[in-house]
Phi, psi and omega in degrees: 000133184298320183298325178294318180292321179298311181299315177302310181294325178293318181296317179300311182295318180295325182297344180282352186236134180284337185262018176243130177254101184267131174231127178261129177237127180240138184230146180275342181207171186294325181296312181297320181295319179297321175295323177293323177294320179300314178297321180291324175304318183291345178273350181051058177288164175286327183215143166246126177250120186237135171247090192290144173292315182214106185304319180296319181292331188262356179303309180303315183290327176295316180297321176298322178293316181296321179293334178276003178085015180261126176292141180235125175250120180258109182295328182286342173107330182207155180264340183268047178283136182256342183269132178303143181241161176292165178312139182230176182240162172233149173220146178245147172229142175229157176244000000 
């Protein structure tokens, strides 16, 4: 699964830096992923890296993060995806 490889590589890369607090969050569906992102926003990370379950469903919460001054990196490339995707992961990093 691509999401597993991305998560493993991100965790490995983050471990190389002392000033990165890497947290991997995994969700079974877009609603759960949106809830996790909402919780991450309240922690005020510097960056959210998201591999969205459903880009269209996550657009509002991604925009909320951006309005809160949190950079959002979408690994899939766009939020307004219409095609269902396999389970994905989210990760947060803070400095």
